[in-house]
N, C-alpha and C positions, 0 to 999 in steps of 0.2 A: 364438460368437466376438465378437459385437458389444460385449458388456460390457467385456472386457479392452481392446479397442481404444479405447473411449471413455475408460476410466480412463487409458490411456497418453497419449491426446490431451490430457486435462486436466492430467496431470502435466507433459507437455512444455511446455505453455503457462502453467504455474503458475496454473491456474484451478480453482475448485471445479466439481463436476459440474453445479451449478445454472446455470452459464454456458453449458451445451451444449444444443443442440436436436437430437433424433434424429427423422429423417423416414424412414418406411418404409411401403410399401403392404401389407406382410405383418402381419396382426394378431398372429400368434404371436411375431414378432420384437419388435413393440411391447410385448407383454405381458412378455417376458423383461426388456427394458430397464426398464420400469416397476417390475417386481418387484425387480430387483437394484440399480438405481440410481434410487431414488425422486426424487432431486433434479433429474434430467435432464427437460427438457420434451419430452413425446412427444405431438404433435398427432394426433388421430384422422383418418386419411386415408380419405376416403369414395370417391366416384366420381372417376375420372381427371380429368374436366372441371372438378372442383371443387378440385383441388390448389392452384392459384394463389390462389383465393379464400380457402381455409383458411389458407394461410401468410401472406397479406397481412393478413387480419383478425385474426390472432393477435398481430400486432405484434412478433414476435420480433426483427426486423431493422430496426426503425425507429430513426433517428438523430435525437436531439433537438438535439445540438450536435456539431460536427465540428471538432476542433482540428488543429494542425499535427502533433502527436504521432500522432493517429489516422491521418492520411494516410501517415505513415511507419511504421506498425505492422508491415507485412509485412517491411520491411527489418530492423526491430528483432528480429523472430522469427528471421530468418536469422542475425543477429549473435549471438543467444543460442545458436543451434546451434553456431556456431563456438566460443563460450565453453565449451560442454559438451565439444566435441571436444578443446579445449586442456586442460580440467580432467582428462580421462582420462589425460593424459600425466604427471600429477604424483601422487606419493604423499603429499606434504605439502600440505594444503589452503591454509595461509597462504602458501606459496611460489607456489601457483597465483594467489592473490589479488594478490600483488605483481607477478606476471607480466602481469596485466591493465593495469598502469600507469594506475590509475584517478585521475581528477581530478574533484573535486566543487566546485560553486559553491553556497555556502550563504549566503544574504543575506536581509534583510527584503524583504517583498513589493514587487514592482515592477509598474508598470502593464502592461507588455508580457505578463506572465504571469498576470494576474488571471483570465482566462477558463479557462486550463488548471488553475489552482489550484482554482477553483470546481468544475470538472469532476471533478477528482481527489477532492474531498471527497464528491462524490455517487456516484462509481463504486467507491471503495475499500471493500470489505466484510471481507476477511480480516485485513489489517493495519490495523485501525481500532479504537482502544481505547475510544472513547466513542460511535462511530457517529453523531456529529453531522453534519448536512448544512447547507451554506451556499449561498446564491445568490451570483451575482457581485457584486450590490449590497452584500450583507452582508460579503463578503470585502473589498471596497473600503472599507467603513466601519471594520472593525476595523484595517485597515492604517493608517488615519489616526489611530487612537485611541492617545494616548500611554500609556494604561493597559493596552496589549496588547503582547506580543512576538510577532511573526509572522514565521516563517522558511520559505523554500522551499529545496529542495535539488535541484540538477541533477547528473546523474552521466554522465561520459564516460569511455571507456576505449579501448584500442587497436583495438577492433572497431567502435566507433561511439558516437553520442550518444543516451543514453536519455531526454533531456529532463528536465522537472520530474517527479521521482519521489517526493518526500516533502514533507510540510507539517506544521508545528507551530504551534499557536496557544495562547498562554497569557495569562491576565488577571492583572494586578498588583493585589493588594489589600494595601495597607500595604507591608510588606516581604516579602510572600509571593507567589509565582507559582503560579497554579492552571492546570494544563494542561487546556484545553477540547477540544483536538483533536490527535491524533498519528496520522498515516497514512503509509503507504508503498506504492508500487506493488509488486505481487507479482513483477514481472519483474526486480527487483533484490534479491530475497531472498538471504540468505546471502552478501552482499558487504560487510557491515559498514557500510552506509550509515547505519543507525540509530545507530551509535556516533559517526559523524562529526556527525550532527545533534545528538546529546546534548552533545558537546564544545562546539559552537558555541552551543547554547542556554545552557549553563552560563556561557560567557564573556560573553554578553549579560546574564545575570542578575547576574554579578559587577559589571559596569559600572554597573548600576542599583541596586546596594546591596541586592539581594534576599538574604535569609538562609536561605530554604528553598523548595523546590519541592514542590507537591502534585500527585500524579498519580491518575487515576481510571480504573478498568477496569469497563466495563459489558458483561457477556457476551451474546452472541447465538449463533445456530446457526452463524454463519459465522466468528466471530473468535476461536475457541478457541486458535488458534496464538499469540496474544499474551497469553494468560492470565498468564504469568510474565514478561512483558516488563520490567516495572519492577524486578522482583527482579534480573534480569540486568544492569540498568543501575545497580544499587547502591541502589535505594530500599528502604525498610522498610515492610512492610504494617502499618497501624495499625487497620484495621477491614475486616470483610467480612460482608454480610448473608446471609440464607438463600437469596437468589437468585443469589449469587455476585458481586454488585457490591462492588468493593473500593476502598479508599483507601490511597494510598501517600505516604510522605514522604521527601524527600531534603534533609537539612540541608547547607547550603553549606559545603564543607570549606575550610580555610585555604589548603591547597595542592592544587589539583585537578590530577590527572594525566590527560591525554587517553586515552580508551579506544580511539580509532581508531588503528591502526598501519599500515594498508595503503592509505589513500586520501589523496592530496594535496588539501588543502582551500584553496580561494580564497575569502576572506571580504572 
């Protein structure tokens, strides 16, 4: 019964099994979880008096950086439960999204959010197209570089504020924007936040005279969910190597039509 429960927990929290730690003093139970969910961390629990030492030295629960979003995470999970309960009352998913009354703030990087942005770049694994990591100093550096477009996205709805949940970083070379990073927190999946970010990104590109946007997808064991992300956004794939690394292009249209239909965006 342990494996289905762990799968349900991961699904409820929008996490991969690799984010879970299973602790049990029964070697048979540990063997079952290891065999059926190889991504879950299963420490070997020896003598009772060593339990604390084992968990402490394994470093599963060490916190290198604690943001305001982290402190509010428990409330965010409760809010997500309320969203799930509301969704069950709708047959039409778009109507459900409209009922959330979502409002997004999508803007160039601001000093107040630098720490959270850096944290998000290092914690996002599933919705991360290039898996690049940035320190806070590097985030601050690209934010000041005129040859970069850097956007953060915050999302709020009728149940609460999700905080900064998406980041896009692109480098301008001539009249082409090369997307170096596109990430989004899994807690706002399937709420069309990626479309809102795309719309704002294109508006910034138009203002800077950019003629096309280049996107890149580098596959990992954890980011398969975004393999076709650029296709959904309207990009065309122009190359893919034997490892699955792909390059996509989006020529700037004369008349761009916003893809987001359910989120009110404050820019």
